[in-house]
Structure formats: structure tokens, C-alpha cells
C-alpha positions in Angstrom: 30.9 45.9 -8.6 33.8 43.4 -8.1 36.1 44.3 -5.3 38.1 41.2 -4.5 41.7 40.5 -5.4 42.7 37.6 -3.2 44.3 34.4 -4.6 43.7 31.2 -2.8 46.0 28.2 -2.9 44.4 24.8 -2.8 46.2 21.4 -2.6 45.3 18.6 -5.0 46.6 15.2 -5.6 48.1 14.2 -9.0 48.1 10.7 -10.5 51.2 9.6 -8.6 49.8 10.8 -5.3 52.2 13.7 -4.9 50.8 16.9 -3.5 50.6 19.6 -6.1 49.6 23.2 -5.3 47.1 24.8 -7.6 46.4 28.5 -7.6 42.8 29.5 -8.2 41.9 33.1 -8.6 38.9 33.7 -6.2 37.5 36.3 -8.5 37.2 33.8 -11.3 35.4 31.4 -8.9 33.1 34.1 -7.6 32.3 35.1 -11.2 31.5 31.5 -12.2 29.3 31.1 -9.1 27.4 34.4 -10.1 26.9 33.0 -13.6 25.5 29.7 -12.2 23.2 31.6 -9.8 21.9 33.8 -12.7 21.1 30.7 -14.8 19.4 28.9 -11.8 17.3 32.0 -10.9 16.2 32.4 -14.5 15.1 28.8 -14.7 13.4 28.8 -11.3 11.4 32.0 -12.1 10.9 31.7 -15.8 12.1 35.3 -16.0 14.5 35.2 -19.0 15.4 38.9 -19.4 15.9 41.0 -16.3 17.8 38.8 -13.9 21.1 40.2 -12.7 23.5 38.7 -10.1 26.3 40.8 -8.8 28.6 40.2 -5.9 30.7 42.1 -3.4 33.4 40.7 -1.2 34.2 41.2 2.4 37.1 39.7 4.3 35.6 36.3 4.6 32.2 36.5 3.1 30.9 37.2 -0.4 27.4 38.7 -0.8 25.6 37.8 -4.0 22.9 40.3 -4.9 20.0 39.0 -7.0 18.0 41.6 -8.9 14.8 40.6 -10.7 11.4 42.1 -11.3 8.9 42.2 -8.5 6.4 39.8 -10.1 9.0 37.0 -10.1 10.3 37.3 -6.5 7.5 35.1 -5.1 8.6 32.2 -7.3 12.2 32.6 -6.2 11.3 32.7 -2.5 8.8 29.8 -2.8 6.3 28.6 -0.3 7.5 29.3 3.2 10.9 30.3 1.8 11.8 26.8 0.7 13.2 27.7 -2.8 15.5 30.5 -1.6 16.6 28.4 1.4 17.6 25.6 -1.0 19.4 28.0 -3.2 21.3 29.4 -0.2 22.3 25.9 0.7 23.6 25.2 -2.8 25.5 28.6 -2.8 27.0 27.8 0.6 28.2 24.5 -0.6 29.8 25.9 -3.8 31.5 28.7 -1.9 32.6 26.5 1.0 34.3 24.2 -1.5 36.5 27.1 -2.5 37.2 28.3 1.0 34.9 31.3 1.5 31.4 32.0 2.9 28.6 33.3 0.7 25.1 34.7 1.2 22.3 35.7 -1.1 20.6 39.1 -0.8 17.4 39.9 -2.8 17.6 43.5 -3.9 14.3 45.3 -3.8 
């Protein structure tokens, strides 16, 4: 369910201080973030088998959909939502570093 095809251009500095343009394919970035999310969710919930993270892209926002068994959702959400809130903050930081917004959706 990958529907993005945009390419972002980011500026970086080389050793001499000259500005160099680096192209990063946003699909690759989104895929890496989805893989990181899957690993983190597996470690947080101790659910090793049935965790799946997919994403869909809008114009400015990417929605990461987390699917895991019902009995592990409580561990992911945490007391008063602290775990999922922290995970959303980390996701937002990773996505913001690459120039797009991202949100997490728990699929029931």
C-alpha cells in the first residue's frame, strides 16, 4: 500500500563547506521509518510475530498504520497513553527531519 512517488531535495555541506544537493527518495525514507517502527513496536509489546506497519501518503502527511493482535495493544498504548504518545513524538521527529508530517494509526 505504498502510493508516494515524490523526490525531495535536501541541502548538505561537504568537507569544504560548499553546498551540495542530495536527492533522497521519500519512499525509501518512509520505508525505513516503517521498518524502524515495526522493530520498536515488536520490542515494546513483546509480540514477535504478527506486527505489521504499512503507510499511505497524502500531500503533506504520511499515515503509518500499525496492526498487531488485540492482546498486545494495551502494552503499545501504555498507561494513560504515554507509550503511544512517545512513539508519536519519535515518529514526528524522524519524519520532520525529512520534510514531511507523519501520524500513527492503530488498526483495529
